C-alpha positions as CSV (number, residue, x, y, z in Angstrom):
1,M,-1.4,-9.2,-39.0
2,N,-3.9,-6.5,-38.1
3,K,-6.8,-6.0,-40.7
4,P,-7.6,-2.6,-42.3
5,A,-10.1,-0.6,-40.4
6,G,-12.7,-0.8,-43.2
7,E,-12.5,-4.7,-43.4
8,C,-13.0,-4.9,-39.6
9,I,-15.9,-2.6,-39.6
10,D,-17.5,-4.3,-42.5
11,E,-17.4,-7.4,-40.3
12,V,-19.6,-5.8,-37.7
13,A,-22.5,-5.5,-40.0
14,V,-23.1,-1.7,-40.3
15,D,-26.4,-2.3,-41.9
16,T,-27.7,-4.0,-38.7
17,M,-27.2,-0.9,-36.5
18,T,-30.5,0.6,-35.1
19,D,-29.6,4.3,-35.4
20,P,-29.3,5.6,-39.0
21,A,-26.8,8.3,-37.7
22,V,-24.5,5.7,-36.2
23,R,-24.9,3.5,-39.4
24,A,-23.8,6.6,-41.4
25,V,-20.7,7.1,-39.1
26,G,-19.8,3.4,-39.7
27,E,-20.1,3.8,-43.4
28,K,-17.8,6.9,-43.3
29,V,-15.2,5.1,-41.2
30,L,-15.5,2.0,-43.5
31,S,-14.7,4.3,-46.6
32,G,-11.9,6.1,-44.8
33,E,-13.7,9.4,-44.6
34,R,-13.1,11.7,-41.6
35,L,-15.9,12.5,-39.3
36,T,-17.5,15.8,-39.1
37,P,-18.7,17.7,-36.0
38,E,-22.2,16.7,-36.9
39,D,-21.1,13.0,-36.9
40,G,-19.3,13.5,-33.6
41,L,-22.6,14.9,-32.0
42,A,-24.5,11.9,-33.4
43,C,-22.1,9.6,-31.6
44,F,-22.9,11.3,-28.2
45,Q,-26.6,11.5,-28.9
46,T,-27.3,8.0,-30.1
47,K,-29.2,5.4,-28.0
48,D,-27.4,2.6,-30.0
49,L,-24.6,2.3,-27.7
50,M,-23.6,-1.2,-28.8
51,G,-23.5,-0.2,-32.4
52,L,-21.3,2.7,-31.7
53,G,-19.1,0.5,-29.5
54,R,-18.8,-2.1,-32.3
55,I,-17.5,0.6,-34.7
56,A,-15.0,1.9,-32.2
57,S,-13.8,-1.6,-31.1
58,A,-13.3,-2.5,-34.8
59,V,-11.2,0.6,-35.4
60,K,-9.1,-0.3,-32.3
61,G,-8.8,-3.9,-33.5
62,S,-7.5,-2.8,-36.9
63,R,-4.6,-1.0,-35.2
64,Y,-3.8,-3.3,-32.3
65,G,-5.7,-6.5,-32.6
66,D,-6.5,-8.0,-29.2
67,K,-3.7,-6.1,-27.4
68,A,-4.2,-3.8,-24.5
69,F,-1.3,-1.7,-23.1
70,F,-0.1,-0.7,-19.7
71,I,3.0,0.7,-18.1
72,S,4.9,0.2,-14.8
73,N,4.9,3.7,-13.5
74,Q,4.4,5.8,-10.4
75,H,2.6,9.1,-9.9
76,L,4.3,11.9,-8.0
77,N,2.3,15.0,-6.8
78,Y,5.1,17.3,-5.7
79,T,2.8,19.9,-4.3
80,N,-0.9,20.4,-3.6
81,V,-0.5,24.2,-3.3
82,C,-2.2,26.0,-6.1
83,E,-3.2,29.5,-6.8
84,S,-5.7,28.5,-9.6
85,R,-8.3,27.2,-7.1
86,C,-10.6,25.6,-9.8
87,R,-14.2,24.8,-8.7
88,F,-14.1,21.3,-9.9
89,C,-10.8,20.4,-8.0
90,A,-10.6,18.8,-4.5
91,F,-6.8,18.6,-4.5
92,H,-5.6,22.3,-4.2
93,R,-4.7,23.9,-1.0
94,S,-3.6,27.3,0.0
95,P,0.1,27.8,1.1
96,D,-0.7,28.1,4.8
97,A,-3.2,25.2,4.9
98,K,-2.5,22.5,7.5
99,D,-2.4,19.8,4.9
100,A,-0.5,21.7,2.3
101,H,2.6,19.9,1.1
102,T,5.6,20.5,-1.1
103,Y,8.3,17.9,-1.5
104,T,11.9,18.9,-1.4
105,H,14.1,17.5,-4.1
106,E,15.4,15.0,-1.5
107,E,12.0,13.9,-0.4
108,A,10.8,13.4,-4.0
109,A,13.9,11.5,-4.9
110,A,13.5,9.2,-1.9
111,A,9.9,8.4,-2.8
112,I,11.1,7.2,-6.3
113,A,14.2,5.4,-5.0
114,Q,12.0,3.4,-2.6
115,S,9.3,2.8,-5.2
116,P,7.6,-0.6,-4.7
117,V,7.4,-1.0,-8.5
118,A,10.3,-3.4,-9.3
119,H,10.7,-2.4,-12.9
120,L,9.7,1.2,-12.7
121,R,9.9,2.8,-16.2
122,E,8.2,6.1,-15.7
123,V,7.4,8.8,-13.2
124,H,4.4,10.9,-13.8
125,V,5.0,14.3,-12.1
126,V,2.1,16.9,-11.7
127,G,1.3,19.5,-9.0
128,G,-0.3,22.8,-8.4
129,C,0.6,26.3,-9.5
130,H,2.7,27.2,-6.3
131,P,3.2,30.9,-6.1
132,R,6.6,30.5,-4.4
133,L,8.6,28.0,-6.5
134,D,11.1,29.1,-9.1
135,L,12.3,27.5,-12.3
136,D,15.3,26.1,-10.4
137,Y,12.9,24.1,-8.2
138,Y,11.4,22.5,-11.3
139,T,14.7,21.7,-13.1
140,G,16.2,20.5,-9.9
141,L,13.3,18.2,-9.2
142,L,13.7,16.6,-12.6
143,K,17.4,16.1,-12.0
144,A,16.9,14.6,-8.6
145,L,14.4,12.1,-9.9
146,T,16.7,11.1,-12.7
147,Q,19.6,10.5,-10.2
148,A,17.3,8.6,-7.9
149,R,16.5,5.9,-10.5
150,P,18.7,6.1,-13.5
151,G,17.0,5.2,-16.7
152,L,13.7,6.5,-15.8
153,K,11.6,8.6,-18.1
154,L,10.0,11.6,-16.7
155,K,6.5,12.6,-17.9
156,A,6.1,15.9,-16.1
157,F,4.2,19.2,-15.8
158,T,0.9,20.1,-17.5
159,A,0.7,23.0,-19.9
160,V,-0.9,25.0,-17.0
161,E,2.2,24.4,-14.9
162,I,4.6,25.2,-17.8
163,D,2.8,28.5,-18.3
164,H,2.9,29.3,-14.6
165,M,6.6,28.6,-14.2
166,A,7.5,30.4,-17.4
167,K,5.7,33.6,-16.3
168,G,7.4,33.3,-12.9
169,A,10.9,33.1,-14.5
170,G,10.0,35.9,-17.0
171,I,10.8,33.7,-20.1
172,S,8.7,32.3,-22.9
173,S,7.1,28.9,-22.5
174,L,9.3,27.7,-25.4
175,D,12.4,28.6,-23.5
176,C,11.1,27.1,-20.4
177,L,10.4,23.8,-22.2
178,K,13.9,23.8,-23.5
179,Q,15.4,24.1,-20.0
180,L,13.1,21.4,-18.7
181,K,14.0,19.0,-21.5
182,T,17.7,19.6,-20.7
183,A,17.0,18.8,-17.1
184,G,15.3,15.4,-18.1
185,L,11.8,16.1,-19.3
186,A,10.9,13.3,-21.6
187,A,7.1,13.7,-22.1
188,M,4.2,15.8,-20.8
189,P,0.8,14.7,-19.4
190,G,-2.4,16.1,-20.8
191,G,-3.9,17.6,-17.8
192,G,-5.3,21.1,-17.5
193,A,-7.3,21.0,-20.8
194,E,-10.5,20.5,-19.0
195,V,-13.1,21.4,-21.6
196,F,-12.2,23.9,-24.4
197,S,-15.1,26.3,-23.8
198,E,-14.7,29.9,-22.6
199,R,-18.1,29.7,-21.1
200,V,-17.2,26.7,-18.9
201,R,-13.8,28.3,-18.2
202,E,-15.3,31.4,-16.8
203,A,-17.6,29.4,-14.6
204,L,-15.3,26.8,-13.3
205,F,-11.5,27.7,-13.7
206,P,-11.2,31.4,-14.7
207,R,-7.6,31.5,-13.4
208,K,-6.5,28.8,-15.7
209,I,-4.9,29.3,-19.1
210,S,-7.2,29.4,-22.2
211,A,-7.7,26.6,-24.7
212,D,-5.6,28.5,-27.2
213,R,-2.7,28.8,-24.7
214,W,-3.0,25.1,-23.8
215,L,-2.8,24.1,-27.4
216,E,0.0,26.5,-28.1
217,I,2.2,25.0,-25.3
218,H,1.6,21.5,-26.4
219,G,2.4,22.5,-30.0
220,E,5.6,24.0,-28.8
221,A,6.5,20.8,-27.0
222,H,5.8,18.7,-30.1
223,K,8.2,20.8,-32.1
224,L,10.9,20.2,-29.5
225,G,10.3,16.4,-29.9
226,I,8.4,16.2,-26.5
227,G,5.6,13.9,-26.9
228,T,2.4,14.7,-24.8
229,N,-0.9,13.4,-23.9
230,A,-4.3,15.2,-24.2
231,T,-7.3,15.1,-22.0
232,M,-10.9,16.2,-21.6
233,L,-12.7,16.5,-18.2
234,F,-16.4,15.7,-18.9
235,G,-19.7,15.2,-17.2
236,H,-20.0,18.4,-15.2
237,M,-21.7,21.5,-16.9
238,E,-20.4,21.3,-20.4
239,T,-22.8,20.6,-23.4
240,M,-22.4,17.8,-25.9
241,E,-21.6,20.4,-28.5
242,E,-18.7,21.5,-26.4
243,R,-17.3,18.2,-26.0
244,V,-17.3,17.6,-29.7
245,M,-15.6,21.0,-30.2
246,H,-13.0,20.0,-27.7
247,L,-12.2,16.8,-29.7
248,F,-12.1,18.5,-33.1
249,R,-9.7,21.2,-31.7
250,L,-7.4,18.4,-30.5
251,R,-7.6,16.7,-33.9
252,K,-6.7,19.9,-35.8
253,Q,-3.7,20.5,-33.4
254,Q,-2.6,16.9,-34.1
255,D,-2.9,17.5,-37.8
256,L,-0.5,20.5,-37.4
257,T,2.2,19.2,-34.9
258,K,1.6,15.4,-34.6
259,G,2.9,15.1,-31.0
260,F,-0.1,13.8,-29.2
261,R,0.5,10.2,-28.2
262,A,-2.7,9.4,-26.3
263,F,-6.0,10.9,-25.4
264,I,-7.5,10.3,-22.0
265,P,-11.2,11.2,-21.3
266,L,-11.6,12.0,-17.7
267,P,-15.0,11.6,-16.0
268,F,-15.8,14.2,-13.5
269,H,-15.9,13.1,-9.9
270,P,-18.0,15.8,-8.0
271,E,-17.3,14.7,-4.4
272,N,-15.6,17.2,-2.0
273,T,-15.8,20.0,-4.6
274,P,-18.1,23.0,-4.9
275,L,-19.9,21.0,-7.6
276,A,-20.9,18.2,-5.3
277,H,-24.5,18.6,-6.2
278,L,-23.9,17.4,-9.7
279,P,-24.2,13.6,-10.4
280,G,-21.2,13.2,-12.7
281,P,-21.4,11.1,-16.0
282,T,-23.1,7.7,-16.2
283,G,-21.4,4.6,-17.3
284,V,-23.2,4.8,-20.7
285,D,-22.0,8.5,-21.1
286,I,-18.4,7.4,-20.3
287,L,-18.5,4.5,-22.8
288,K,-20.0,6.8,-25.5
289,T,-17.2,9.3,-24.9
290,I,-14.4,6.7,-25.2
291,A,-16.0,5.4,-28.4
292,A,-16.6,8.7,-29.9
293,S,-13.0,9.7,-29.1
294,R,-11.7,6.8,-31.0
295,L,-13.7,7.6,-34.0
296,I,-13.2,11.5,-34.1
297,L,-9.5,11.4,-33.1
298,D,-8.4,9.3,-36.1
299,N,-4.9,10.8,-35.9
300,I,-4.2,10.1,-32.2
301,D,-2.9,6.6,-31.8
302,H,-4.0,5.6,-28.4
303,I,-7.2,6.1,-26.3
304,K,-6.8,5.5,-22.7
305,A,-9.3,4.1,-20.1
306,Y,-7.9,5.6,-17.0
307,W,-8.7,3.0,-14.4
308,V,-8.4,5.4,-11.5
309,M,-11.4,7.4,-12.6
310,L,-13.4,4.7,-14.4
311,G,-13.3,2.0,-11.9
312,L,-11.9,-1.5,-12.7
313,K,-15.0,-3.1,-14.1
314,L,-15.8,-0.1,-16.4
315,T,-12.2,0.1,-17.4
316,Q,-12.4,-3.6,-18.7
317,T,-15.6,-2.7,-20.5
318,A,-14.0,0.3,-22.1
319,L,-11.3,-1.9,-23.6
320,H,-14.2,-3.2,-25.8
321,F,-15.4,0.4,-26.7
322,G,-12.3,1.6,-28.5
323,A,-9.7,2.2,-25.6
324,D,-6.5,0.3,-26.0
325,D,-4.6,1.4,-22.9
326,L,-5.5,1.5,-19.2
327,E,-2.5,3.5,-17.7
328,G,-0.3,1.8,-15.2
329,T,0.7,0.8,-11.7
330,I,0.5,4.5,-10.5
331,V,1.4,3.4,-6.8
332,K,-0.4,6.5,-5.1
333,E,-2.8,8.6,-7.0
334,R,-4.0,11.7,-5.1
335,I,-5.9,14.1,-7.3
336,A,-8.9,12.0,-8.3
337,H,-9.2,10.2,-5.0
338,Q,-9.5,13.5,-3.2
339,A,-12.5,14.2,-5.4
340,G,-14.1,10.9,-4.3
341,A,-12.6,8.2,-6.7
342,A,-13.4,4.8,-5.0
343,T,-10.6,2.8,-6.6
344,A,-7.2,1.7,-5.1
345,P,-4.5,4.3,-5.1
346,G,-2.4,2.0,-7.2
347,L,-2.4,-1.5,-8.7
348,T,0.3,-4.1,-9.0
349,R,1.6,-5.1,-12.4
350,T,0.1,-8.6,-11.8
351,R,-3.4,-7.1,-11.2
352,L,-3.1,-5.0,-14.4
353,V,-2.2,-8.1,-16.4
354,E,-5.1,-10.0,-14.8
355,M,-7.6,-7.2,-15.6
356,I,-6.6,-7.2,-19.3
357,Q,-6.7,-11.1,-19.4
358,E,-10.1,-11.1,-17.8
359,A,-11.4,-8.9,-20.4
360,G,-10.3,-11.4,-23.0
361,L,-7.4,-9.3,-24.3
362,V,-3.6,-9.8,-24.5
363,P,-1.5,-7.5,-22.0
364,E,1.3,-5.6,-23.6
365,E,3.6,-3.7,-21.4
366,R,4.8,-0.4,-22.9
367,D,7.2,2.5,-22.3
368,T,6.5,6.2,-22.0
369,F,6.7,6.5,-25.9
370,H,4.1,3.7,-26.3
371,Q,6.8,1.2,-27.5
372,S,6.1,-2.3,-26.5
373,I,8.4,-4.0,-24.0
374,Q,7.1,-7.5,-23.7
375,T,3.8,-9.5,-24.2
376,Q,2.3,-11.5,-21.4
């Protein structure tokens, strides 16, 4: 049986932590008190990485013991054509680019029908904001994927894509979500949030929806019973204060609609983008962000160490800094790899299990809704 968070944190000896601010964070968590933005900023500014990590690991352990979760899934990027043209993105193409692609329903269905993942449970579907696709394309895509592998769960379309297709159809995003749900939408990914800062938005992704609109669409999905993920792209031009604000806005939204299943911190990869001169976040920064996320987002159950963007070794380390999930088999990831991610495009189920075991943890396969399937 898992221990209460307070008991676990007490065991990591809060009074031995070298940073008084981190010690105060540990004492708050020990007493069940929610962190404030000032506490959150202290998590990012501390030099006591190990102390912060011990607190986050204890909170994770209080919920899940020594388990770490993964899923047998496949990513499908149905188009790379996108009119948003965000400066941090190496994936988007114009409609007439030589390497632009948009799958027909038949091509997408064939890719999933022929998936190398033997016990495929989920397809993760995201793409660009294509100016020439209508709502029938998106609903038809979901239906085709469902027919290709009956029983699959479809986690599809970011809030940015939902807003784009709703505007194109001349309907509300709520009505759009209802039609997509009828067509087979089971969950939504968390992409498109980037950083909830108008300053950064104007500089890097001015064509993309605002933070308010992103949160509104996720809130609508939650009210329809569509669980979603949440993300934060960090390590580019945002300030630590902006990171903290982003996390607290997510926490507030979760208090209201309670539909976020997981949070995924996404470290920025600058290669092949107009921001290639930036270094991206360090390993220490990534681990701090994961640990701080676990402590601030006390109402979001799962914190994901996305192996594609962290790399395998840092992902294993992150599982001891508050993360409890490392995503899945994926098969062929495109978006991060076109921005320079050096990891494999996909991993086998066997390798995911080995990674977790090598980290000294117990692999637990899950479904789209984070329900356990079996323990290895």
